[in-house]
C-alpha positions in Angstrom: -16.8 9.8 19.7 -13.8 10.3 22.0 -11.8 8.1 19.6 -12.5 10.3 16.6 -9.4 12.6 17.1 -7.1 9.6 17.0 -8.6 8.3 13.7 -8.6 11.9 12.3 -4.9 12.0 13.0 -4.6 8.5 11.4 -6.1 9.9 8.2 -3.6 12.7 7.6 -1.4 10.4 5.6 -4.0 9.8 3.0 -5.0 13.4 3.2 -1.4 14.4 2.4 -1.6 12.3 -0.8 -4.8 14.1 -1.7 -3.1 17.4 -1.0 -0.2 16.7 -3.3 -2.6 15.7 -6.1 -4.7 18.8 -5.4 -1.6 21.0 -5.7 -0.8 19.3 -9.0 -4.3 20.0 -10.3 -4.0 23.7 -9.4 -0.6 24.0 -11.0 -1.6 22.3 -14.2 -4.8 24.4 -14.4 -3.0 27.7 -13.7 -0.3 26.9 -16.2 -2.2 25.3 -19.1 -5.9 25.8 -18.4 -6.5 22.0 -18.1 -8.3 20.3 -15.2 -6.3 17.1 -15.3 -8.3 14.0 -14.6 -5.2 12.0 -15.3 -3.2 13.3 -12.4 -3.5 10.1 -10.5 -2.4 8.0 -13.4 0.6 10.3 -14.1 1.7 9.9 -10.5 1.2 6.1 -10.7 3.8 5.7 -13.5 6.9 6.9 -11.6 5.7 5.2 -8.5 5.4 1.8 -10.3 8.7 2.3 -12.1 10.3 3.0 -8.7 8.7 0.0 -7.0 9.7 -2.4 -9.8 13.3 -1.1 -9.6 13.3 -1.6 -5.8 11.9 -5.1 -6.1 13.5 -6.7 -9.1 16.0 -4.1 -10.5 14.1 -4.0 -13.8 13.5 -0.7 -15.5 10.0 -0.8 -17.1 9.1 1.8 -19.7 5.4 2.4 -20.4 5.4 1.8 -24.1 4.1 -0.9 -26.5 5.4 -2.4 -29.7 9.1 -2.3 -28.5 11.0 -3.9 -25.7 9.9 -2.1 -22.5 11.7 -4.1 -19.7 15.4 -3.7 -19.1 17.4 -5.7 -16.5 19.7 -3.4 -14.5 21.0 -6.1 -12.2 20.3 -6.2 -8.5 17.4 -4.2 -7.0 18.3 -0.6 -6.8 18.6 1.5 -3.6 16.1 4.4 -2.9 17.9 7.3 -4.5 18.7 5.9 -8.0 15.3 4.1 -8.2 13.5 7.4 -7.3 15.6 9.4 -9.8 14.9 6.9 -12.6 11.2 6.8 -11.7 10.9 10.6 -11.8 12.8 10.8 -15.1 10.4 8.3 -16.7 7.5 10.2 -15.2 8.7 13.6 -16.5 9.4 12.2 -20.0 5.9 10.8 -20.1 4.5 14.1 -18.9 6.5 16.1 -21.5 5.3 13.8 -24.3 1.7 14.2 -23.2 2.0 18.0 -23.2 3.8 18.4 -26.5 1.7 15.8 -28.4 -1.8 16.4 -26.8 -2.2 19.3 -24.4 -0.4 22.0 -26.5 -2.6 21.3 -29.5 -5.8 21.6 -27.3 -5.0 24.9 -25.7 -7.8 26.7 -27.6 -10.1 23.7 -27.6 -13.5 23.6 -25.8 -13.2 22.7 -22.1 -15.2 19.5 -22.8 -12.6 18.4 -25.3 -9.7 19.0 -22.9 -11.5 17.1 -20.2 -12.2 14.0 -22.2 -8.6 14.1 -23.6 -7.3 13.8 -20.0 -9.8 11.0 -19.4 -8.4 9.3 -22.5 -4.8 9.8 -21.2 -5.8 8.2 -17.9 -7.1 5.2 -19.7 -3.9 4.9 -21.8 -1.6 5.2 -18.9 -3.5 2.6 -16.9 -3.5 0.2 -19.8 0.3 0.8 -20.4 1.0 0.1 -16.7 -1.1 -3.0 -16.7 0.7 -4.3 -19.8 4.1 -3.4 -18.4 3.8 -4.3 -14.8 0.7 -6.6 -14.7 -2.5 -5.9 -12.7 -0.7 -6.4 -9.4 0.1 -4.3 -6.4 3.8 -3.6 -5.9 5.0 -3.0 -2.4 8.3 -1.6 -1.3 10.2 -1.3 2.0 9.4 1.7 4.2 10.8 5.0 2.9 9.8 7.2 5.8 10.6 6.5 9.4 8.2 3.6 10.4 8.3 4.0 14.1 5.1 3.3 16.1 4.2 5.5 19.0 1.3 5.2 21.4 -1.4 7.9 21.4 -4.3 7.5 23.8 -3.4 3.8 24.3 -3.4 3.0 20.6 -0.4 2.4 18.3 0.1 5.1 15.7 2.5 4.9 12.8 4.5 8.1 12.5 5.2 7.7 8.8 1.8 9.4 8.2 3.0 12.5 10.0 6.3 12.5 8.1 4.4 12.4 4.8 2.2 15.3 6.0 5.3 17.3 6.9 6.9 16.6 3.5 3.7 17.7 1.7 3.4 20.9 3.8 7.1 21.7 3.1 6.4 21.2 -0.7 3.3 23.4 -0.4 5.4 26.2 1.2 8.0 25.9 -1.6 5.3 26.0 -4.3 3.9 29.1 -2.7 7.2 30.8 -2.7 7.9 29.8 -6.3 4.6 31.3 -7.6 4.7 34.4 -5.5 8.3 35.5 -5.8 10.1 34.1 -8.8 10.0 35.3 -12.4 8.5 31.9 -13.4 5.6 32.3 -11.0 4.9 35.8 -12.2 5.0 34.7 -15.8 2.6 31.9 -15.1 0.1 34.3 -13.4 0.4 36.8 -16.2 -0.3 34.1 -18.8 -3.2 32.8 -16.9 -4.9 36.1 -16.3 -4.3 37.5 -19.9 -2.6 35.2 -22.4 -2.7 37.8 -25.2 -1.2 40.4 -22.9 1.5 38.0 -21.8 2.4 37.4 -25.5 2.7 41.1 -26.1 5.1 41.3 -23.1 7.3 38.8 -24.8 6.3 35.7 -22.8 5.6 32.3 -24.3 2.5 30.8 -22.7 3.0 27.5 -24.4 6.5 27.1 -23.0 5.3 28.3 -19.6 2.5 25.7 -19.7 5.1 23.0 -20.4 7.2 24.0 -17.4 4.1 24.0 -15.2 3.0 20.7 -16.5 6.4 19.1 -15.8 6.4 20.8 -12.4 3.0 19.4 -11.5 4.0 15.9 -12.8 7.2 16.0 -10.8 5.3 17.0 -7.6 2.6 14.3 -7.9 5.2 11.7 -8.9 7.5 12.5 -6.0 4.7 12.2 -3.4 3.4 9.1 -5.3 6.8 7.4 -4.8 6.9 8.2 -1.1 3.2 7.2 -0.7 3.9 3.8 -2.5 5.5 2.6 0.7 2.4 3.1 2.8 0.0 0.6 1.0 1.6 -0.3 -2.3 0.8 0.9 -5.8 -1.1 -0.7 -8.7 -2.2 0.6 -12.1 -5.4 1.8 -10.5 -4.3 2.8 -7.0 -4.2 6.6 -7.5 -6.9 6.9 -10.1 -9.8 7.5 -7.7 -7.6 9.8 -5.6 -8.4 12.5 -8.2 -12.0 12.8 -6.7 -11.0 14.1 -3.2 -8.1 16.0 -4.8 -10.5 17.8 -7.1 -12.7 18.5 -4.2 -9.9 20.2 -2.3 -8.8 22.1 -5.4 -12.4 23.4 -5.9 -12.5 24.4 -2.3 -9.4 26.4 -3.0 -11.1 27.9 -6.1 -8.3 26.3 -8.2 -6.1 29.0 -6.9 -4.9 28.8 -3.3 -2.3 26.1 -2.5 -2.7 26.5 1.3 -6.5 26.2 1.2 -6.2 23.1 -1.0 -3.8 21.4 1.4 -5.9 22.1 4.4 -9.1 20.9 2.6 -7.4 17.7 1.4 -6.0 16.8 4.8 -9.5 17.4 6.3 -11.1 15.1 3.7 -8.5 12.4 4.5 -9.2 12.8 8.3 -13.0 12.6 7.9 -12.6 9.6 5.6 -10.7 7.8 8.4 -13.4 8.7 10.9 -16.0 7.4 8.5 -14.1 4.1 8.1 -13.9 3.8 11.9 -17.6 4.3 12.6 -18.5 1.8 9.9 -16.1 -0.8 11.4 -17.7 -0.2 14.8 -21.2 -0.4 13.1 -22.1 3.0 14.5 -24.1 3.8 11.4 -27.2 2.2 9.8 -26.5 -1.1 8.0 -27.3 0.6 4.7 -24.1 2.7 4.9 -21.8 -0.3 5.6 -20.8 -0.4 1.9 -18.6 2.7 2.0 -19.8 5.8 3.8 -16.3 7.3 3.4 -17.1 7.9 -0.3 -19.6 10.6 0.8 -16.9 12.8 2.3 -15.3 14.0 -0.9 -18.7 14.3 -2.6 -20.0 16.5 0.2 -16.8 18.5 0.0 -17.1 19.0 -3.7 -20.8 20.0 -3.6 -20.2 22.3 -0.6 -17.3 24.0 -2.4 -19.4 24.6 -5.5 -22.3 25.9 -3.4 -20.1 28.3 -1.5 -17.6 29.5 -4.1 -19.3 28.3 -7.3 -19.8 31.7 -8.8 -16.2 32.7 -8.1 -14.5 29.7 -9.7 -12.1 31.2 -12.1 -12.9 29.2 -15.2 -16.7 29.7 -15.1 -16.6 32.7 -17.4 -14.2 30.9 -19.8 -16.5 28.0 -20.1 -19.4 30.3 -21.0 -17.3 32.1 -23.6 -15.3 29.3 -25.3 -16.7 27.2 -28.1 -18.4 23.9 -27.6 -18.0 20.6 -29.5 -19.9 21.1 -32.8 -23.2 19.3 -33.1 -24.9 18.7 -36.5 -28.7 18.4 -36.5 -29.1 16.4 -39.6 -32.5 15.2 -40.8 -33.5 11.6 -40.2 -33.0 9.6 -43.3 -35.7 6.8 -43.4 -33.6 4.8 -45.7 -30.6 4.8 -43.4 -32.7 4.0 -40.4 -34.4 1.1 -42.2 -31.1 -0.3 -43.4 -29.5 0.0 -39.9 -32.5 -1.7 -38.2 -32.5 -4.4 -40.8 -28.8 -5.1 -40.4 -29.2 -5.1 -36.6 -32.1 -7.5 -36.9 -29.9 -9.9 -38.9 -27.2 -9.7 -36.2 -29.6 -10.3 -33.2 -31.0 -13.4 -34.9 -27.6 -14.7 -36.0 -26.8 -18.3 -35.6 -23.6 -17.5 -33.6 -24.5 -17.0 -29.9 -21.3 -15.0 -29.3 -22.3 -12.5 -31.9 -25.9 -12.3 -30.5 -24.6 -11.6 -27.0 -22.2 -9.0 -28.4 -25.1 -7.3 -30.1 -27.0 -7.1 -26.7 -23.9 -5.4 -25.1 -23.8 -3.0 -28.1 -27.4 -2.1 -27.7 -27.1 -1.5 -23.9 -24.1 0.8 -24.4 -25.7 2.6 -27.3 -28.8 3.4 -25.3 -26.6 4.6 -22.4 -24.6 6.8 -24.8 -27.8 8.4 -26.0 -28.3 9.5 -22.4 -24.8 11.0 -22.4 -25.5 12.6 -25.8 -28.5 14.5 -24.4 -26.6 15.9 -21.5 -23.1 16.4 -23.0 -23.9 16.8 -26.7 -27.1 18.9 -26.5 -27.0 20.8 -23.2 -23.2 21.0 -22.6 -23.1 19.2 -19.3 -20.3 16.7 -19.0 -21.8 13.8 -16.9 -19.7 10.9 -15.6 -22.6 9.4 -13.6 -24.8 8.0 -16.3 -23.5 4.5 -16.0 -24.0 4.8 -12.2 -27.6 5.8 -12.8 -28.1 2.8 -15.1 -26.7 0.6 -12.3 -29.1 2.3 -9.9 -32.0 1.5 -12.2 -30.9 -2.2 -12.4 -30.7 -2.6 -8.7 -34.1 -0.8 -8.2 -35.6 -3.3 -10.7 -34.3 -6.2 -8.6 -36.0 -4.6 -5.5 -39.3 -4.0 -7.2 -39.4 -7.2 -9.3 -40.6 -9.6 -6.6 -43.4 -7.3 -5.4 -44.7 -5.7 -8.6 -43.6 -8.0 -11.4 -43.5 -7.1 -15.1 -44.2 -4.5 -16.4 -44.8 -2.4 -13.2 -41.4 -3.2 -11.8 -39.4 -1.8 -14.7 -41.7 1.3 -14.9 -41.2 1.9 -11.2 -37.4 1.4 -11.4 -37.1 3.9 -14.3 -39.4 6.4 -12.5 -37.2 6.3 -9.4 -34.1 6.7 -11.5 -35.5 9.7 -13.2 -36.3 11.3 -9.9 -32.8 10.6 -8.5 -31.1 11.7 -11.7 -33.1 15.0 -11.7 -32.3 15.7 -8.1 -28.6 15.1 -8.4 -28.5 17.4 -11.4 -29.3 20.4 -9.2 -25.6 21.4 -9.1 -25.9 21.9 -12.8 -28.1 25.0 -12.1 -25.0 26.6 -10.6 -22.1 25.2 -12.6 -21.5 23.5 -15.9 -18.8 21.8 -18.0 -15.7 20.7 -16.2 -17.0 21.5 -12.7 -20.2 19.5 -13.3 -18.1 16.6 -14.5 -16.2 16.7 -11.2 -19.5 16.6 -9.3 -20.9 13.7 -11.3 -17.6 11.7 -11.1 -17.7 12.0 -7.3 -21.3 11.0 -7.4 -20.4 7.9 -9.4 -17.9 7.0 -6.8 -20.6 7.3 -4.1 -22.9 5.1 -6.1 -20.2 2.5 -6.6 -18.7 2.4 -3.1 -21.8 3.2 -1.0 -24.8 1.8 -2.8 -23.5 -1.0 -5.1 -21.5 -2.6 -2.3 -24.2 -2.3 0.4 -25.9 -5.6 1.2 -29.0 -3.7 2.2 -29.2 -2.0 -1.2 -28.0 -4.8 -3.4 -29.4 -7.8 -1.7 -28.4 -10.9 0.2 -24.8 -11.9 -0.5 -24.2 -8.8 -2.5 -26.0 -10.3 -5.5 -29.1 -8.9 -7.1 -31.5 -11.1 -9.1 -34.4 -10.4 -11.5 -36.9 -12.7 -13.1 -37.3 -13.0 -16.9 -39.9 -10.5 -18.2 -43.2 -12.2 -18.8 -46.6 -11.1 -20.2 -49.2 -13.8 -19.3 -47.8 -17.1 -20.5 -45.3 -15.5 -22.9 -41.8 -15.2 -21.5 -39.1 -13.3 -23.4 -36.1 -13.5 -21.2 -32.5 -14.0 -22.3 -32.8 -17.8 -21.6 -35.0 -19.8 -24.0 -34.4 -23.4 -23.3 -31.1 -24.4 -24.8 -30.9 -21.2 -26.7 -28.7 -18.5 -25.2 -29.1 -15.6 -25.7 -32.7 -15.8 -26.9 -33.4 -14.4 -30.3 -36.7 -13.1 -29.1 -35.0 -11.2 -26.3 -32.6 -9.7 -28.8 -35.5 -8.5 -30.9 -37.2 -6.9 -27.9 -33.9 -5.1 -26.9 -33.6 -3.9 -30.5 -37.1 -2.5 -30.4 -36.4 -0.7 -27.1 -33.1 0.7 -28.5 -34.9 1.9 -31.7 -37.7 3.5 -29.5 -35.0 5.4 -27.4 -33.3 6.6 -30.6 -36.7 7.8 -31.9 -37.3 9.8 -28.7 -33.8 11.4 -28.9 -34.3 12.2 -32.6 -37.6 13.9 -31.8 -36.0 15.9 -29.1 -33.1 16.9 -31.3 -35.3 18.1 -34.2 -38.0 19.8 -32.1 -38.2 23.1 -30.3 -36.9 21.5 -27.1 -33.7 20.5 -28.9 -33.3 24.1 -30.1 -33.7 25.3 -26.5 -31.0 22.8 -25.4 -28.6 24.0 -28.0 -29.3 27.6 -27.1 -28.4 27.0 -23.4 -25.4 25.0 -24.5 -24.1 27.8 -26.7 -24.6 30.7 -24.3 -26.6 30.6 -21.1 -26.8 34.4 -20.8 -28.0 34.9 -24.4 -30.5 32.1 -23.9 -31.9 33.7 -20.8 -32.1 37.1 -22.6 -34.1 35.4 -25.3 -36.7 34.3 -22.7 -35.5 30.7 -22.2 -35.6 29.4 -18.6 -32.1 28.0 -18.3 -32.8 26.2 -15.0 -35.9 24.6 -16.4 -34.2 23.5 -19.6 -31.3 21.9 -17.7 -33.7 20.0 -15.4 -35.7 18.7 -18.4 -32.5 17.6 -20.1 -31.4 15.8 -16.9 -34.8 14.1 -16.7 -34.6 12.8 -20.3 -31.0 11.7 -19.9 -32.0 9.9 -16.6 -34.9 8.2 -18.4 -32.6 6.8 -21.1 -30.0 5.8 -18.4 -32.8 4.0 -16.5 -33.9 2.1 -19.6 -30.3 1.1 -20.2 -30.2 -0.2 -16.6 -33.2 -2.4 -17.4 -31.3 -3.8 -20.4 -28.3 -4.5 -18.1 -30.4 -6.3 -15.5 -32.5 -8.4 -17.9 -29.3 -9.2 -19.8 -27.4 -10.4 -16.7 -30.3 -11.8 -14.6 -28.0 -12.0 -11.6 -25.4 -9.2 -11.1 -23.5 -7.1 -8.6 -21.6 -3.8 -9.0 -19.1 -5.3 -11.4 -19.0 -3.2 -14.6 -20.7 -0.3 -13.0 -17.8 1.4 -11.3 -16.8 5.0 -11.6 -13.7 3.9 -13.6 -16.1 2.1 -16.1 -18.0 5.4 -16.3 -14.9 7.1 -17.7 -14.7 4.4 -20.3 -18.3 4.9 -21.3 -17.7 8.7 -21.7 -14.7 7.9 -23.9 -16.8 5.6 -26.1 -19.4 8.3 -26.5 -16.9 10.9 -27.4 -15.1 8.6 -29.9 -18.3 7.7 -31.6 -19.7 11.2 -31.6 -21.3 12.7 -28.5 -23.7 14.9 -30.4 -25.5 12.3 -32.6 -27.5 9.1 -32.4 -25.2 7.5 -35.0 -22.3 8.3 -32.6 -24.0 6.4 -29.8 -24.4 3.4 -32.1 -20.7 3.6 -33.1 -19.7 3.9 -29.5 -21.8 0.8 -28.6 -20.2 -1.2 -31.4 -16.7 -0.2 -30.0 -17.6 -1.1 -26.4 -15.9 -3.9 -24.5 -17.6 -7.2 -25.4 -19.3 -5.3 -28.2 -19.5 -6.3 -31.8 -16.2 -4.7 -32.8 -14.2 -6.3 -30.0 -15.8 -9.7 -30.4 -16.2 -10.0 -34.2 -13.2 -8.0 -35.4 -10.7 -8.4 -32.6 -11.8 -11.8 -31.5 -12.4 -10.8 -27.9 -9.1 -9.1 -26.8 -7.9 -8.5 -23.3 -9.1 -5.7 -21.0 -5.8 -3.8 -21.1 -6.0 -3.8 -24.9 -9.5 -2.5 -24.8 -8.5 0.3 -22.5 -5.5 1.1 -24.5 -7.3 1.2 -27.9 -10.2 3.2 -26.4 -7.9 5.7 -24.7 -5.8 6.3 -27.8 -8.8 6.6 -29.9 -10.3 9.1 -27.5 -7.2 11.3 -27.5 -6.9 11.2 -31.3 -10.6 12.1 -31.8 -10.3 14.9 -29.3 -7.4 16.3 -31.1 -8.4 15.8 -34.8 -12.1 15.0 -35.0 -14.1 16.6 -32.1 -17.3 15.5 -33.7 -16.3 11.8 -33.4 -16.2 9.1 -35.9 -19.9 9.4 -36.8 -19.5 13.1 -37.4 -16.3 13.0 -39.4 -18.2 12.4 -42.6 -20.1 15.6 -42.0 -16.9 17.5 -41.5 -15.6 16.0 -44.8 -18.8 17.0 -46.6 -18.6 20.5 -45.3 -15.0 20.8 -46.4 -15.9 19.6 -49.9 -18.8 22.1 -50.1 -16.5 25.0 -48.9 -13.9 24.0 -51.5 -16.7 23.9 -54.2 -18.0 27.3 -53.2 -14.4 28.7 -53.3 -13.9 27.3 -56.8 -17.2 29.0 -57.9 -16.1 32.3 -56.5 -12.7 32.0 -58.2 -14.3 31.3 -61.5 -16.7 34.2 -61.1 -13.7 36.5 -60.3 -12.4 35.8 -63.7 -15.7 36.5 -65.5 -16.4 39.9 -67.2 -17.8 42.6 -65.0 -21.0 42.9 -67.0 -21.7 39.2 -66.7 -21.1 39.4 -63.0 -23.6 42.2 -62.6 -26.2 40.3 -64.6 -25.7 37.2 -62.3 -26.2 39.3 -59.2 -29.3 40.9 -60.5 -30.7 37.5 -61.6 -30.1 36.1 -58.2 -31.9 39.0 -56.6 -34.9 38.5 -58.9 -35.1 34.8 -58.3 -35.0 35.5 -54.6 -37.8 38.0 -54.8 -39.9 35.6 -57.0 -39.5 32.8 -54.4 -40.7 35.0 -51.6 -37.2 35.4 -50.0 -35.8 38.7 -49.1 -33.1 39.8 -51.5 -29.7 39.9 -50.0 -27.2 42.5 -51.1 -24.4 41.0 -49.0 -24.9 37.4 -50.2 -24.8 38.6 -53.8 -21.6 40.6 -53.2 -19.9 37.8 -51.4 -20.8 35.1 -53.9 -20.0 37.0 -57.1 -18.2 40.1 -56.0 -18.9 42.3 -59.2 
């Protein structure tokens, strides 16, 4: 324990990076009302442009469809490379704000959140296409002397980075407390309508803050690239501790955010040290450091949750619309019949793509219950599915089928219900931050732990069997088995039936009431806490079933495909398909990587292409079709009906007054004969005599 101060000091460099991203999150939020999940990706772009210029002298622009690499000759020195990197980063940030963020200023918080998730996917895909999935390293930027502290070598560049971030924090504090720009930002944040009446332009102020935040994160990203290199995914998960520090600062105080971020970095370094020294149980050897930001985030929400500034806004602003349409037996029968033809197809590639589609569709139903029906944005459902898969591998040898899958799902439901407790205090964006950090914990702590996963980091399950009848994915020379595909289709249909029953029943109406307005729901006698817990349990049940599909589909597996980054992609698929409907889950499953659309229509496609297409689709859907692809037909239908009603009203306006009065009286009489109460207002609005 006497070594801990040294390792705490060693972690201040990483903590300084967290602090810069936390400041960027706060500036973005105070200026535009967006909690930016893409802050790491936005810092990555200028850092990679800088690193490429320093290595090869090539200027790489993150675009597709046009030439994006320009040879500028010999490798550039630090100053011109840094300037060009920042310019590219600021241009990207400006385009993002003008095209995406400005149009979503009045959108629901969920929409803004998933739009930033889509932006992160797009930027990562563009960086992968432009630079490759590589780590670029540059020569040291900060002084790289090594001093001896307590008999151990210590690189001083960590301290220089911390000093640079502290100086930036002081400058940011001065800007927002003293300057006209800072006062205008505070005025627009506290009361946008009042700021407009005073002659301010909140949209322009938001743009300036967005560029300021991007420049701050990009500058520190460039400096930090010399510490360990930079790749398309290096800074993406830095958003978790950065958000933890920002929440500890109540998305307001720059100084508190910097202190919290540095503390998180120091505790992570201590955690890495005690793991290396095997001073913790073997179970935690996978990555105990991931617990540090999760504990910080949960602690921040417990301590200051009720005082977080956007809590009231989340309660008051509109949610993504959800349409509770009636189940059409004909549509269900046609869909199941078509799916049956696919799972028994003669092409094994198509059959396997159908299995992936059904797995993702079931998982998206879980997200639909939480996000679509209760308004809780969960980024941990894929992690819960992975947890269920690994629990199945643990129970399979001792219990066998069917007790092992039942036990795995039961444990997953219990864990998912427990981890949903923060939802009783927060919702929306804040709950998304909690679940994203939880997904990181599952990924780095559990899914990489030999004790949890199994010997060699590989989990195995046996094929399901009832008596002598085996219906696993292998059936002699046939892979994947058609029988296994039919069983997965039956399970998917059963899950869809459960979700439809919940949606159409009284429980679904309680979910929507809580989603719309928690205070009004409580005033109507609905237990908000109980409703949220029930929703979490149902969503965990569906995620657990999806985990069984994943395990039986793979037979041997590790944590690949179950990371927190993959969880962002799953949320994107759900939102693109339509987060509030079963058909949206099916559409999202079809669009999933290795799903039917990618395999059959695109012929496979590369991973960057999938990320790029999904990210762009997510941003477009968030901007234009918040109900998703599956709900767009309902929007079109409603628009047609409104146009038809408007045409009827216009024709009635041209009718003689006597005829209009007769029509009104007739409508009242018909209403009375049918047992309905006559409506004066509806008659006046429809016919306006």
